[in-house]
N, C-alpha and C positions, 0 to 999 in steps of 0.2 A: 277825073283829073286828080282828086285828092288821093284816091286809091293808088294811082300810078306813082305819085310822089312818095307815098309810104313804101311802096315796093322798091323804088330807087334808093331810098334812105336805108332800108333793111339790107339791100344788096351791097350798098357801100360799106355798111357796118360789118357785114359778113366778110367782105374783102379785106377790110382793115384787120379783123381778127385773124384771118388766114395769113396775111402778110406778117403779122406779129409772130404768129406761131412758127412760120418758116424761118424768120429771123432768129428766134430763140433756138430753134433746132440746130441751125448751122453755126451759130456763134457760140453755143454752149453745150446743148444736149448732145449733139453728134460727137463732139470732141471728148465728152466725158464718158460716153457709153461704149467705147470701142476697145478698151484695153484687154479684157478677157471675156471668154465665153465658153460654152460647153460644146460648140461646134468646132470643126477644124479651124485653127488660128487664122484670123485675118488681121494683120497688123495695121494700126492707125499711123504708123510711120513707114518710111521706105527703109527696109532692112539694108539695102545696098548702100545707103548713105553713111552707114557706120561699120562697114566691113573692115576687118583687119587686113594688112598687107596690100592696101589699095592706095595709090598715090593721091586719089581724090577724096579720101575718106574724111569724115568729120570728127573722128576720134582723136584723142591725145596720142601723139606718136612718140613714145618713149621706148627705147630698146634696152634690154638688160639680159644678163645671162643667169641661168638657174639650172642646177644639176638635176634635171628630170630624166630618169631612165625607165625603160619598160613602158607599160601602158599609160598613156597620157589621160588624165581625168577629163571626162566630158563635162563642160561647163554650160549651164543653162540659167535662165532667170527671167526676171520681170522685164517688160518692155521699157519702162522708164529707167532701168539700170543697165540696159543693153550697151550704151556707149562706154560704160565703165568696164564691164567684163570682156567686151570686145577688145578694148585697149589692153587689158591684162593679157589676153591671148596674143595680141600683136606684139607685146613686149617680150614674151618668153617662150612661145610655142613656135615650132617650125611651120613655115607657110603651107607645107603639104598636109598638115593636120586639119586644115579647114577646107571644106568643099561646099561651094555655093553654086546652085544651078541656074542662077539668074533671077529666081523668085524666092527661094528659101534654101536653108542648109540641108544637105543630103543626110540620110540616116547615118552615114559613116563619119560625118564631120564631128570633130571634137568640140566645136562651138555650135550651140543651138540657141534659139530664142523662141521658146514656146509659151512664154508668159507665166505669171505667178502660179496659176492653178495647175498647169501641166508640169511646171518645173518642180513643184513640191511633190507631185505624184511621181515624177520621174526619179527623184532621189529615193523616195520610199520604195518604189518598184525596182530600183537598181538600173534604170535606163539613163540616169544622169548621176555624176559623182558629186558635183557641187552645184548648188542653186544660189544665185545672188539675188536676194529678195528682201522685201520688208517682212515684218512679222506675219506668221500664218494665221489663217482663220481657225475657228474651233473645229470645223469640218476637216480641214487639212491635217490638224493634229490628231483627230480621231481616226482618220484613214491611216496615217502612219502607224498609230498604235495597233490598229486592226491587222495590218500586214507584218507587224513585228519590227518595224523600223525604229531605231533609236536616234532621233534627230539631235544634232548638236548645232548650236547657233553661235557663230563668232562675229561680233560686231566689227565691221570694216569701214563704216562711213555713217554720215548723219545728214538728215534733211529736215525740212519743215513740212508738216501736213497743213494744207492751206484751204481756205474757202474763197470762192470767187463769184463775182457777179458781172453783168454786162457793164461796160465802161460808161454807159449813159445813166447808170444808177447813181444817184448822189450819195448813197451810203458808202462810207469809206472804212468804217470801223464798227465792229460788234464785239460784245463780250462772248466768252465761251458759253455762258448760260443762255444768252439770247439765241445763239445758234441752236443749242439743244432744244430750246422752246419753239423755234421755227419748225424743226423736224418732228417735234412731239405734238404740234398742232396748236399751241397757244397763240402764236403770231401767224396771221394769215394774210396780212396786208403790209406792204412796205411803209405805209403812212404811220403805222404803229411804232416804227423804228427810225423815224426821221426822214423817210424817203417819200416818194410820190404815192399817190393813191392808186396803187396797182396790186393785184393779188401776188403773193409770193409763190413761186414754182420751185419747191425743194427737190432737187434731183439727187438720185443715188446711182451707184455703179452696180455692175453685175456681181452676184454672189461669188466669193472665192478670189476676187481680184485683191491685190495688196491694198489699194486705196479703200475699198469697201470694208476690209477687215480693220483698217485703221479707223475708219469712220465709226464702226460699231463699238470699237474700244473707246473712242471719244464719247459716244453716247452713254457709256457706262450702264448699260442695261435698260435705259429709258426706251419706251416704245415709240416707234416712228409712225406718224399719222399723215397720210397724203392729203394735200390741199387740192380738192377736185376742181376748184376754180382757177388753180394756178396756171393752167395751160394758156390762159388768156392774159397772163401778167408778165412778170419779170423773174428770171430764174436765179437760184443760188446753187452752186455745186462745189465739188471738192476734188482735190488731187494732191500730188506731191509737188513741191515748189519747182524743182528742176524740170519736171515733165512739162509744166506750164511755161516756164521762162526759157528753158534751154532746148527743148525738143519740138515744140509746136509753135506755129505762127499764132500768136494770141491777140491779133487785132480784135477789138470788141470785147475783150475780157479784162477784168480788173481784180487783182488779188486784194483781199481785205486785210486790214490790220486786225489783230485779235487782242482784246484787253488793252488797246492803245499801242501795241507793239507790231511793227511791220516785219514780216519774215525775210530778212536779208541775211547774208553770211555772218555778219557780226552778231546779230541778235540770236542766231542759231548757235554759233560757237560759244557764246557767253551763256546760253541757256535762258535768255530773257524772253524769247518767244514761247508762248505757253505750250505749243504742241511740237516739240522736237522729237523726231523718231530716228532710231538707228536702222540701218539695213545690214544684212548679214551674209556671210558665206555659210551655207547650210549643207551639212553632209550627214550621212548615216554612219554611226559609230561601228556598225557591223562591217562596213566597207574597209577592206584591208589594203587598199592601194596605197603604198607608201608615199606616193607623190601628193596625196591630198594634204597632209599637214605641211609638207614643204611648200606647196603652192599657197596655202592660206597664210603661212608665216610671211611669204613674200608679199601678199596683199597688204600686210601691215608694215612692210619695210618702207624706207624712205621713198623709193621710186613708186611702189604700189600706192602709197598715200598721196604722192604727188599726182598720180593719175586721177585719184578720187577728187582732189581739190581742183585740178585744172579742168576736169570735166565740168565742174559746176556745183559739186556737192561739198560738204564740210568734212574734212578728214577726222577720223576717230582719234587720232593721235595729234 
């Protein structure tokens, strides 16, 4: 009888751990790990929700005129910025320039959404003319140099790089140094930071994604150390603010204040939030298409910046 009770207790504990792990995966891990990969792109958003020239689209619908003649630039970029550059295309490109097959953009389409990793490679290889992305990784810069590309970065908007936890976590604020020490292995339990007695599960993104590159810059060379007991605890992860608040259903996820400052539009525009990051229109200076500078100048125009702001980002101007 005693052995049977022990087996029942152990089975119950195993079930609780399994349920917690599934909860963590679907509320935080899954949504954080799907932005970029080395396999053919699988988007974690519905591309069709943000199509240009669609009456049911979720993009900002502003129309403008721009003297573009000849070959239209192919615009590609990060998933989190897709609503911005789709709205750019919607504003100044002809409808026939975009081809969508119901699942993805065709190779002939002037609008693509291959994510950060492939967008940077596309610009370097000449398969895309402009990439709308956050800052590149060291590997992306190295590849561009290897193939002789001369990347130019024009800031066109701003966002916050944010850290998030499950909304059941009582921790609302951490310092930048505390987060670095979570990822470098000093803090392993939330109770050390004013939370519950649960292991910390520090999540990262796939190499080459814009958010992973921003995270490594934030770590400033500090080594990251996994917490092997974290799987049975409560996670912390990171992304860009608009991707969390504007593009994903974020039930169960809470964005942390950093150094006592919450990342809203006001704290970002004033530079009060500690990790404000620009995003860029990136092109290869070897590319002689005259429409590239014309288009990027329009990104910085009143209507271009209005699209940036009304989408949910902070305009650069």
